[in-house]
Structure formats: C-alpha cells, structure tokens
NUMAR-457726 format. One record per residue (C-alpha): residue number from 1; x, y, z. Coordinates in steps of 0.5 Angstrom, whole numbers, always signed. Example, Ala and Ser with C-alpha at 12.3 -4.5 7.8 and 13.67 -1.06 7.14 Angstrom:
@nr = 1&east = +25&north = -9&up = +16
@nr = 2&east = +27&north = -2&up = +14
END
This chain:
@nr = 1&east = -105&north = +20&up = +50
@nr = 2&east = -100&north = +22&up = +56
@nr = 3&east = -93&north = +22&up = +52
@nr = 4&east = -90&north = +21&up = +59
@nr = 5&east = -93&north = +14&up = +59
@nr = 6&east = -90&north = +8&up = +55
@nr = 7&east = -95&north = +6&up = +50
@nr = 8&east = -97&north = +8&up = +43
@nr = 9&east = -105&north = +7&up = +45
@nr = 10&east = -109&north = +13&up = +42
@nr = 11&east = -116&north = +15&up = +40
@nr = 12&east = -114&north = +13&up = +33
@nr = 13&east = -114&north = +6&up = +34
@nr = 14&east = -120&north = +5&up = +38
@nr = 15&east = -124&north = +3&up = +32
@nr = 16&east = -119&north = -2&up = +30
@nr = 17&east = -119&north = -4&up = +38
@nr = 18&east = -126&north = -5&up = +38
@nr = 19&east = -127&north = -9&up = +32
@nr = 20&east = -122&north = -14&up = +35
@nr = 21&east = -125&north = -15&up = +42
@nr = 22&east = -132&north = -16&up = +38
@nr = 23&east = -129&north = -21&up = +34
@nr = 24&east = -125&north = -24&up = +40
@nr = 25&east = -131&north = -25&up = +44
@nr = 26&east = -137&north = -26&up = +39
@nr = 27&east = -133&north = -32&up = +36
@nr = 28&east = -137&north = -38&up = +34
@nr = 29&east = -131&north = -43&up = +34
@nr = 30&east = -127&north = -41&up = +41
@nr = 31&east = -130&north = -39&up = +47
@nr = 32&east = -123&north = -37&up = +50
@nr = 33&east = -124&north = -30&up = +51
@nr = 34&east = -131&north = -30&up = +53
@nr = 35&east = -128&north = -35&up = +59
@nr = 36&east = -122&north = -30&up = +60
@nr = 37&east = -126&north = -24&up = +61
@nr = 38&east = -132&north = -27&up = +64
@nr = 39&east = -137&north = -24&up = +59
@nr = 40&east = -142&north = -26&up = +54
@nr = 41&east = -142&north = -19&up = +50
@nr = 42&east = -138&north = -14&up = +47
@nr = 43&east = -134&north = -10&up = +51
@nr = 44&east = -133&north = -2&up = +50
@nr = 45&east = -126&north = +1&up = +51
@nr = 46&east = -126&north = +9&up = +50
@nr = 47&east = -119&north = +10&up = +54
@nr = 48&east = -113&north = +7&up = +56
@nr = 49&east = -115&north = +6&up = +63
@nr = 50&east = -121&north = +2&up = +60
@nr = 51&east = -116&north = -2&up = +56
@nr = 52&east = -111&north = -3&up = +61
@nr = 53&east = -117&north = -7&up = +66
@nr = 54&east = -116&north = -12&up = +61
@nr = 55&east = -112&north = -18&up = +64
@nr = 56&east = -106&north = -20&up = +61
@nr = 57&east = -105&north = -26&up = +56
@nr = 58&east = -100&north = -31&up = +59
@nr = 59&east = -97&north = -36&up = +54
@nr = 60&east = -98&north = -41&up = +59
@nr = 61&east = -106&north = -40&up = +58
@nr = 62&east = -105&north = -41&up = +51
@nr = 63&east = -101&north = -47&up = +52
@nr = 64&east = -106&north = -50&up = +56
@nr = 65&east = -111&north = -51&up = +51
@nr = 66&east = -110&north = -55&up = +44
@nr = 67&east = -109&north = -51&up = +38
@nr = 68&east = -116&north = -53&up = +35
@nr = 69&east = -119&north = -50&up = +42
@nr = 70&east = -116&north = -43&up = +41
@nr = 71&east = -118&north = -43&up = +33
@nr = 72&east = -122&north = -37&up = +32
@nr = 73&east = -124&north = -39&up = +25
@nr = 74&east = -126&north = -45&up = +21
@nr = 75&east = -120&north = -50&up = +20
@nr = 76&east = -120&north = -50&up = +13
@nr = 77&east = -118&north = -42&up = +13
@nr = 78&east = -111&north = -44&up = +16
@nr = 79&east = -106&north = -42&up = +11
@nr = 80&east = -100&north = -44&up = +15
@nr = 81&east = -97&north = -45&up = +22
@nr = 82&east = -92&north = -41&up = +26
@nr = 83&east = -88&north = -44&up = +31
@nr = 84&east = -85&north = -41&up = +37
@nr = 85&east = -79&north = -45&up = +40
@nr = 86&east = -81&north = -46&up = +47
@nr = 87&east = -75&north = -43&up = +49
@nr = 88&east = -79&north = -40&up = +55
@nr = 89&east = -82&north = -46&up = +57
@nr = 90&east = -88&north = -50&up = +56
@nr = 91&east = -86&north = -54&up = +50
@nr = 92&east = -87&north = -52&up = +42
@nr = 93&east = -92&north = -47&up = +41
@nr = 94&east = -97&north = -47&up = +35
@nr = 95&east = -100&north = -41&up = +32
@nr = 96&east = -105&north = -42&up = +27
@nr = 97&east = -105&north = -36&up = +21
@nr = 98&east = -110&north = -34&up = +16
@nr = 99&east = -106&north = -29&up = +13
@nr = 100&east = -99&north = -28&up = +10
@nr = 101&east = -98&north = -21&up = +12
@nr = 102&east = -92&north = -22&up = +7
@nr = 103&east = -92&north = -15&up = +4
@nr = 104&east = -90&north = -12&up = +11
@nr = 105&east = -84&north = -17&up = +12
@nr = 106&east = -82&north = -16&up = +5
@nr = 107&east = -82&north = -8&up = +5
@nr = 108&east = -79&north = -8&up = +13
@nr = 109&east = -75&north = -14&up = +14
@nr = 110&east = -72&north = -16&up = +7
@nr = 111&east = -72&north = -9&up = +4
@nr = 112&east = -71&north = -11&up = -4
@nr = 113&east = -70&north = -4&up = -6
@nr = 114&east = -64&north = -4&up = -2
@nr = 115&east = -61&north = -11&up = -4
@nr = 116&east = -62&north = -8&up = -11
@nr = 117&east = -58&north = -2&up = -9
@nr = 118&east = -53&north = -6&up = -6
@nr = 119&east = -52&north = -11&up = -12
@nr = 120&east = -54&north = -17&up = -8
@nr = 121&east = -55&north = -23&up = -12
@nr = 122&east = -56&north = -29&up = -8
@nr = 123&east = -58&north = -29&up = -1
@nr = 124&east = -58&north = -35&up = +4
@nr = 125&east = -63&north = -36&up = +10
@nr = 126&east = -59&north = -39&up = +16
@nr = 127&east = -65&north = -39&up = +20
@nr = 128&east = -69&north = -45&up = +24
@nr = 129&east = -73&north = -49&up = +20
@nr = 130&east = -79&north = -47&up = +23
@nr = 131&east = -78&north = -40&up = +23
@nr = 132&east = -84&north = -36&up = +19
@nr = 133&east = -79&north = -32&up = +16
@nr = 134&east = -75&north = -37&up = +13
@nr = 135&east = -82&north = -40&up = +11
@nr = 136&east = -84&north = -34&up = +7
@nr = 137&east = -77&north = -32&up = +4
@nr = 138&east = -76&north = -39&up = +1
@nr = 139&east = -84&north = -40&up = -1
@nr = 140&east = -85&north = -33&up = -4
@nr = 141&east = -77&north = -31&up = -6
@nr = 142&east = -74&north = -24&up = -6
@nr = 143&east = -75&north = -20&up = -13
@nr = 144&east = -68&north = -19&up = -16
@nr = 145&east = -65&north = -25&up = -12
@nr = 146&east = -63&north = -32&up = -12
@nr = 147&east = -64&north = -36&up = -5
@nr = 148&east = -60&north = -41&up = -2
@nr = 149&east = -63&north = -45&up = +4
@nr = 150&east = -57&north = -46&up = +9
@nr = 151&east = -57&north = -51&up = +15
@nr = 152&east = -56&north = -47&up = +22
@nr = 153&east = -54&north = -53&up = +25
@nr = 154&east = -48&north = -54&up = +20
@nr = 155&east = -44&north = -48&up = +20
@nr = 156&east = -38&north = -51&up = +16
@nr = 157&east = -43&north = -54&up = +10
@nr = 158&east = -47&north = -47&up = +10
@nr = 159&east = -40&north = -43&up = +9
@nr = 160&east = -38&north = -48&up = +4
@nr = 161&east = -45&north = -48&up = +0
@nr = 162&east = -44&north = -40&up = +1
@nr = 163&east = -37&north = -40&up = -2
@nr = 164&east = -39&north = -45&up = -8
@nr = 165&east = -45&north = -41&up = -10
@nr = 166&east = -42&north = -34&up = -9
@nr = 167&east = -47&north = -32&up = -3
@nr = 168&east = -47&north = -24&up = -2
@nr = 169&east = -53&north = -24&up = +3
@nr = 170&east = -55&north = -27&up = +9
@nr = 171&east = -61&north = -27&up = +13
@nr = 172&east = -60&north = -30&up = +20
@nr = 173&east = -59&north = -29&up = +28
@nr = 174&east = -52&north = -26&up = +31
@nr = 175&east = -50&north = -33&up = +34
@nr = 176&east = -51&north = -37&up = +27
@nr = 177&east = -47&north = -31&up = +24
@nr = 178&east = -41&north = -32&up = +29
@nr = 179&east = -41&north = -39&up = +27
@nr = 180&east = -42&north = -38&up = +20
@nr = 181&east = -36&north = -33&up = +20
@nr = 182&east = -31&north = -38&up = +24
@nr = 183&east = -33&north = -43&up = +19
@nr = 184&east = -32&north = -39&up = +13
@nr = 185&east = -25&north = -37&up = +16
@nr = 186&east = -23&north = -44&up = +15
@nr = 187&east = -25&north = -44&up = +8
@nr = 188&east = -19&north = -45&up = +2
@nr = 189&east = -20&north = -41&up = -2
@nr = 190&east = -24&north = -36&up = +2
@nr = 191&east = -31&north = -34&up = +1
@nr = 192&east = -33&north = -28&up = -3
@nr = 193&east = -35&north = -22&up = +1
@nr = 194&east = -42&north = -21&up = +4
@nr = 195&east = -45&north = -14&up = +2
@nr = 196&east = -52&north = -15&up = +6
@nr = 197&east = -53&north = -18&up = +13
@nr = 198&east = -60&north = -18&up = +16
@nr = 199&east = -60&north = -20&up = +23
@nr = 200&east = -65&north = -21&up = +29
@nr = 201&east = -64&north = -15&up = +33
@nr = 202&east = -67&north = -16&up = +40
@nr = 203&east = -62&north = -15&up = +45
@nr = 204&east = -56&north = -15&up = +40
@nr = 205&east = -51&north = -11&up = +44
@nr = 206&east = -47&north = -5&up = +42
@nr = 207&east = -41&north = -9&up = +44
@nr = 208&east = -43&north = -15&up = +40
@nr = 209&east = -45&north = -11&up = +34
@nr = 210&east = -38&north = -8&up = +34
@nr = 211&east = -35&north = -14&up = +34
@nr = 212&east = -39&north = -17&up = +28
@nr = 213&east = -38&north = -11&up = +24
@nr = 214&east = -31&north = -11&up = +25
@nr = 215&east = -31&north = -18&up = +22
@nr = 216&east = -35&north = -16&up = +16
@nr = 217&east = -33&north = -8&up = +15
@nr = 218&east = -36&north = -8&up = +8
@nr = 219&east = -43&north = -11&up = +9
@nr = 220&east = -49&north = -7&up = +10
@nr = 221&east = -53&north = -9&up = +16
@nr = 222&east = -60&north = -9&up = +17
@nr = 223&east = -64&north = -11&up = +24
@nr = 224&east = -71&north = -14&up = +25
@nr = 225&east = -75&north = -15&up = +30
@nr = 226&east = -81&north = -20&up = +30
@nr = 227&east = -84&north = -26&up = +34
@nr = 228&east = -88&north = -33&up = +32
@nr = 229&east = -94&north = -30&up = +36
@nr = 230&east = -94&north = -23&up = +32
@nr = 231&east = -90&north = -24&up = +26
@nr = 232&east = -85&north = -19&up = +23
@nr = 233&east = -86&north = -12&up = +20
@nr = 234&east = -90&north = -9&up = +26
@nr = 235&east = -83&north = -5&up = +27
@nr = 236&east = -78&north = -2&up = +23
@nr = 237&east = -72&north = +2&up = +22
@nr = 238&east = -70&north = +8&up = +19
@nr = 239&east = -64&north = +11&up = +17
@nr = 240&east = -63&north = +15&up = +23
@nr = 241&east = -63&north = +9&up = +28
@nr = 242&east = -56&north = +7&up = +29
@nr = 243&east = -56&north = +2&up = +35
@nr = 244&east = -58&north = -5&up = +33
@nr = 245&east = -64&north = -5&up = +38
@nr = 246&east = -68&north = +1&up = +36
@nr = 247&east = -74&north = +0&up = +32
@nr = 248&east = -80&north = +5&up = +30
@nr = 249&east = -87&north = +2&up = +31
@nr = 250&east = -91&north = +2&up = +25
@nr = 251&east = -97&north = +6&up = +26
@nr = 252&east = -104&north = +3&up = +26
@nr = 253&east = -102&north = -4&up = +26
@nr = 254&east = -102&north = -6&up = +34
@nr = 255&east = -102&north = -3&up = +41
@nr = 256&east = -96&north = -4&up = +45
@nr = 257&east = -95&north = -3&up = +52
@nr = 258&east = -88&north = -3&up = +57
@nr = 259&east = -90&north = -5&up = +63
@nr = 260&east = -87&north = -6&up = +70
@nr = 261&east = -87&north = -13&up = +74
@nr = 262&east = -93&north = -11&up = +78
@nr = 263&east = -97&north = -9&up = +71
@nr = 264&east = -97&north = -2&up = +72
@nr = 265&east = -95&north = +2&up = +65
@nr = 266&east = -88&north = +5&up = +65
@nr = 267&east = -86&north = +12&up = +64
@nr = 268&east = -83&north = +14&up = +58
@nr = 269&east = -76&north = +11&up = +58
@nr = 270&east = -77&north = +7&up = +64
@nr = 271&east = -75&north = -1&up = +62
@nr = 272&east = -80&north = -6&up = +63
@nr = 273&east = -84&north = -12&up = +59
@nr = 274&east = -86&north = -11&up = +52
@nr = 275&east = -94&north = -13&up = +52
@nr = 276&east = -97&north = -13&up = +45
@nr = 277&east = -104&north = -13&up = +42
@nr = 278&east = -105&north = -14&up = +34
@nr = 279&east = -110&north = -10&up = +31
@nr = 280&east = -110&north = -14&up = +24
@nr = 281&east = -116&north = -18&up = +22
@nr = 282&east = -119&north = -23&up = +21
@nr = 283&east = -114&north = -27&up = +26
@nr = 284&east = -114&north = -35&up = +27
@nr = 285&east = -111&north = -33&up = +34
@nr = 286&east = -112&north = -26&up = +37
@nr = 287&east = -107&north = -24&up = +41
@nr = 288&east = -109&north = -18&up = +46
@nr = 289&east = -105&north = -15&up = +52
@nr = 290&east = -100&north = -21&up = +50
@nr = 291&east = -94&north = -21&up = +55
@nr = 292&east = -88&north = -22&up = +50
@nr = 293&east = -82&north = -24&up = +55
@nr = 294&east = -78&north = -18&up = +52
@nr = 295&east = -75&north = -13&up = +56
@nr = 296&east = -76&north = -6&up = +53
@nr = 297&east = -76&north = +2&up = +53
@nr = 298&east = -81&north = +7&up = +50
@nr = 299&east = -78&north = +14&up = +48
@nr = 300&east = -83&north = +19&up = +45
@nr = 301&east = -77&north = +23&up = +42
@nr = 302&east = -79&north = +25&up = +35
@nr = 303&east = -74&north = +22&up = +30
@nr = 304&east = -72&north = +26&up = +23
@nr = 305&east = -76&north = +21&up = +19
@nr = 306&east = -83&north = +23&up = +22
@nr = 307&east = -84&north = +18&up = +27
@nr = 308&east = -85&north = +20&up = +34
@nr = 309&east = -84&north = +14&up = +38
@nr = 310&east = -77&north = +9&up = +39
@nr = 311&east = -77&north = +3&up = +42
@nr = 312&east = -71&north = +0&up = +45
@nr = 313&east = -70&north = -7&up = +46
@nr = 314&east = -66&north = -10&up = +52
@nr = 315&east = -66&north = -17&up = +51
@nr = 316&east = -70&north = -23&up = +54
@nr = 317&east = -73&north = -22&up = +61
@nr = 318&east = -69&north = -28&up = +65
@nr = 319&east = -65&north = -29&up = +59
@nr = 320&east = -60&north = -23&up = +59
@nr = 321&east = -61&north = -20&up = +65
@nr = 322&east = -61&north = -23&up = +72
@nr = 323&east = -62&north = -19&up = +78
@nr = 324&east = -59&north = -21&up = +85
@nr = 325&east = -56&north = -18&up = +91
@nr = 326&east = -58&north = -11&up = +89
@nr = 327&east = -55&north = -11&up = +82
@nr = 328&east = -57&north = -13&up = +75
@nr = 329&east = -52&north = -18&up = +72
@nr = 330&east = -53&north = -16&up = +64
@nr = 331&east = -51&north = -20&up = +58
@nr = 332&east = -49&north = -13&up = +55
@nr = 333&east = -44&north = -11&up = +61
@nr = 334&east = -41&north = -18&up = +60
@nr = 335&east = -40&north = -17&up = +53
@nr = 336&east = -37&north = -10&up = +54
@nr = 337&east = -32&north = -13&up = +58
@nr = 338&east = -31&north = -19&up = +54
@nr = 339&east = -30&north = -14&up = +48
@nr = 340&east = -23&north = -12&up = +51
@nr = 341&east = -21&north = -19&up = +50
@nr = 342&east = -23&north = -22&up = +43
@nr = 343&east = -16&north = -24&up = +42
@nr = 344&east = -16&north = -29&up = +47
@nr = 345&east = -23&north = -31&up = +48
@nr = 346&east = -29&north = -31&up = +44
@nr = 347&east = -35&north = -26&up = +45
@nr = 348&east = -40&north = -31&up = +47
@nr = 349&east = -41&north = -34&up = +54
@nr = 350&east = -45&north = -37&up = +59
@nr = 351&east = -45&north = -34&up = +66
@nr = 352&east = -48&north = -39&up = +72
@nr = 353&east = -50&north = -36&up = +78
@nr = 354&east = -49&north = -40&up = +84
@nr = 355&east = -50&north = -39&up = +92
@nr = 356&east = -45&north = -42&up = +97
@nr = 357&east = -45&north = -41&up = +104
@nr = 358&east = -39&north = -36&up = +107
@nr = 359&east = -39&north = -35&up = +114
@nr = 360&east = -46&north = -38&up = +115
@nr = 361&east = -49&north = -33&up = +110
@nr = 362&east = -51&north = -34&up = +103
@nr = 363&east = -46&north = -31&up = +98
@nr = 364&east = -47&north = -30&up = +90
@nr = 365&east = -42&north = -33&up = +86
@nr = 366&east = -41&north = -33&up = +79
@nr = 367&east = -38&north = -38&up = +74
@nr = 368&east = -36&north = -36&up = +67
@nr = 369&east = -35&north = -41&up = +61
@nr = 370&east = -31&north = -38&up = +55
@nr = 371&east = -29&north = -41&up = +49
@nr = 372&east = -21&north = -39&up = +48
@nr = 373&east = -19&north = -37&up = +41
@nr = 374&east = -14&north = -42&up = +40
@nr = 375&east = -15&north = -49&up = +44
@nr = 376&east = -11&north = -50&up = +50
@nr = 377&east = -10&north = -57&up = +53
@nr = 378&east = -13&north = -58&up = +60
@nr = 379&east = -7&north = -57&up = +65
@nr = 380&east = -3&north = -52&up = +68
@nr = 381&east = -3&north = -47&up = +62
@nr = 382&east = -10&north = -47&up = +62
@nr = 383&east = -11&north = -46&up = +69
@nr = 384&east = -6&north = -40&up = +69
@nr = 385&east = -10&north = -37&up = +64
@nr = 386&east = -17&north = -38&up = +67
@nr = 387&east = -14&north = -35&up = +73
@nr = 388&east = -11&north = -29&up = +69
@nr = 389&east = -18&north = -28&up = +66
@nr = 390&east = -22&north = -28&up = +72
@nr = 391&east = -18&north = -23&up = +75
@nr = 392&east = -18&north = -18&up = +69
@nr = 393&east = -26&north = -19&up = +68
@nr = 394&east = -27&north = -18&up = +75
@nr = 395&east = -24&north = -11&up = +74
@nr = 396&east = -27&north = -10&up = +67
@nr = 397&east = -34&north = -12&up = +69
@nr = 398&east = -39&north = -6&up = +72
@nr = 399&east = -45&north = -9&up = +76
@nr = 400&east = -47&north = -2&up = +78
@nr = 401&east = -45&north = +5&up = +76
@nr = 402&east = -39&north = +5&up = +80
@nr = 403&east = -38&north = -2&up = +83
@nr = 404&east = -34&north = -7&up = +79
@nr = 405&east = -34&north = -14&up = +81
@nr = 406&east = -28&north = -13&up = +84
@nr = 407&east = -30&north = -8&up = +89
@nr = 408&east = -36&north = -12&up = +90
@nr = 409&east = -32&north = -18&up = +92
@nr = 410&east = -27&north = -14&up = +97
@nr = 411&east = -34&north = -12&up = +100
@nr = 412&east = -36&north = -19&up = +101
@nr = 413&east = -42&north = -18&up = +97
@nr = 414&east = -40&north = -23&up = +92
@nr = 415&east = -35&north = -29&up = +92
@nr = 416&east = -29&north = -29&up = +87
@nr = 417&east = -31&north = -30&up = +79
@nr = 418&east = -29&north = -37&up = +77
@nr = 419&east = -27&north = -38&up = +69
@nr = 420&east = -28&north = -44&up = +66
@nr = 421&east = -25&north = -45&up = +59
@nr = 422&east = -29&north = -50&up = +54
@nr = 423&east = -29&north = -52&up = +47
@nr = 424&east = -36&north = -51&up = +45
@nr = 425&east = -43&north = -50&up = +49
@nr = 426&east = -48&north = -55&up = +48
@nr = 427&east = -54&north = -53&up = +43
@nr = 428&east = -60&north = -50&up = +46
@nr = 429&east = -67&north = -50&up = +43
@nr = 430&east = -69&north = -43&up = +41
@nr = 431&east = -66&north = -36&up = +43
@nr = 432&east = -59&north = -38&up = +47
@nr = 433&east = -60&north = -37&up = +55
@nr = 434&east = -53&north = -34&up = +57
@nr = 435&east = -54&north = -32&up = +64
@nr = 436&east = -56&north = -39&up = +68
@nr = 437&east = -59&north = -38&up = +75
@nr = 438&east = -58&north = -44&up = +80
@nr = 439&east = -61&north = -41&up = +86
END
C-alpha cells in the first residue's frame, strides 16, 4: 500500500473484504447491493483501485428503504437495534444488529482495568436513551463497578443523583458534561470528585478539552469514537495520544478511507471525509464504503505503541466547519477565541452565518449567540456588553492564518460581528449544530 494515500487498505484485508462482498451480493434476504452494483455475481477485488471503483454508500439510500428491506439475514437472528439520531437529516435511522461486539466496547471504550486501577466504584451513564453504548453498559455492566443511569435531559437530577450515590465515574458527551458540572456546582453539599470521565471525542477541540480539564483537575479523561452505523471499538487510544481527537484504528476489523469532495482519496495528512467499510461477519446490515459525515485526516506516523497509523477527527462535516468567501469558519477557532473570555461567557455557542446586501453586493455577516456566566437583564448594560464582546472577538477570531475577522471587516470582505446574549440554547436532536448557515 502507498503510505502517501489516506487509507488503511492492505493486501492482508483482501480475504475478509472478499468474504464481505460475497455475503452482500449473494444474500437471499436483501437485493440492496445486487441492485446497487448492478451485478448478480461475486465481485473480485485485488487492489485498492478495484475497491475504490465501488460506489460510495449514502445514508439517504438506506433511509429510502424500510429496515426489513435492508436486512441481510432472518429477522429472528436480530439481537438488537442501533439507532442514529437523524441529526444529519432524513429522520431516525434504524440499524439492525446480529452481534453484540461487546468485548471490543468493553476493552477499548469502558476499560475496566483502568477503572480498577483508579479505584472507580460507581459509574453514571449520561447518554441519549437510544445510544447503543448506553444499552450495552447498562445491560452487561462493567466488572468491579456499580452502574447508575442518568438523565441527559435533566442535568440537575443527574447531578443530585450522582451526589447522593457518590458517583465517581461518568460516561457522557462534552455538552452534557458541561451541563452536569454546572448543575453539580449548584449542589449543597457538593458532589464527591470524579475520578474518571469517558467522553465521545469526535471533534472535541483543544480549547474545549482544556476548559473541561480545568474544571475536573483530578479526573482521568478517556475518549472514544463510534457511531450507530459501525459501533464502538473500531478505533482506540494508546497512552501516547494526548489530544482528544486522535485515535488508532484497530487492525483487521475495517477499512477506512479519507476522501475529498470529488470522491478521490486524500493524501496522507490531508483533511477529508471518513468513509468506512466494516469487515466483521455475519452482518445484519453491511456497510461498504459508507460516508460517515465525519471530517478527519490520516497520518502514517509510527507511534511508540507500534501502531503505524493515527486518525485525527475534525468534527462533523457541515456542523463544525462552514466554508465561505475563501475562509473556513471552524468551531475549534471560535472555541479558541472564547476560551480567553470564560470569566464572562460560557464556551458553548451558536454561530449564524447570513448574507446581506452591501452596496448592491452580497456580504457575509456573522451573528454569535453566547450565554453569559452571570445573567444580565435586557437593557443598556446587556447591549454594552454585547458590543464589547463583539469587538474583542473580532480581534481574537482568526478565519485565515494571518487574517482576523477584524481585518476581513476592514477589507470589506465581512460585515461586523454581532453578539447576542441568550439565557440558553434550544434543545437539538443528536449532535448540536454549532455553525448554522442561513445562506
């Protein structure tokens, strides 16, 4: 394999890939891939070039058919259903599963040996009710610990319950952790300290991690990456990976590719979309060259742990990055700027991108919604703070390597930033969309 190319494809994986293709096109229960590939025979793949000729799989194609029509085995063999939240459009996405694959989850995500070393006794799951990880942990447990089911929609209740029971471990996502910590701060007496926190790590910026880390200085943080479509345990972290967005691929379980917008394979270190092929069999629903919607880069740099590849996640395509007017507006850049103002506003935000006519030409305008640390009643004082924050953030926000938003405003490329202070953000299903386009 050419290590200049952003994929882990190798000749070692060919037998498993061939078995997956044979299973998919010869199924008596679904003709999905036979129709997609327009073949009635087993395809032979002997190189990455052969594999890359297979068309990409879109979520919309699967959503267009009821789950029973995309089932590749008898219905009585289904043991569970994973559900994607539908954040990316199209509504809830039901994924039938015929295997638990819990050992992968237990070893690489829950890490019972680490919990025992840290002395963690009670773990709370603060996840969406339909989360497959939530289901697995509650059903099968974690050796040596007691489990508590938290309510991700009710941070005050979760924090009170954690305090009453002495919860010292938490499995959650960044946004829910921040709400939990705010609620815990309001408790009297305060909760005992957390020893271990497992966070969904896709797109978690350095600034957001530093902020959460500062609020939990004594906790050990573990990061995970998974999805309803391909589960958890496909990627893992070793002790040498410090940034929360870095992961190693598990060998021989899947093929992943980093692709450009035109479908061509990225070069090593080039950012693109993560495309996933699950090589495990049997499958209730095979995913072959599936577009995950996650942006990532792949680096072929040997790690001291022995793994030759590192995956760097950059967030959700269209959620955490918006490209316009020759610049990339990124959630990570906004969080980096806001991290300088955490005494005044919370690190969470919603950035709205508009266009307005200026001199007969469309000009982009950014409106930033922020939550103040201390509530400010509407009026002159709030208006003054909004204006000051807008000026400061324009100077702190770099939309290009040498261009702040202030300089782009002076050049006439952007309209002045507007800041709006709000009490809270409306609930969003699934992963929160932080950058919202109105163009």
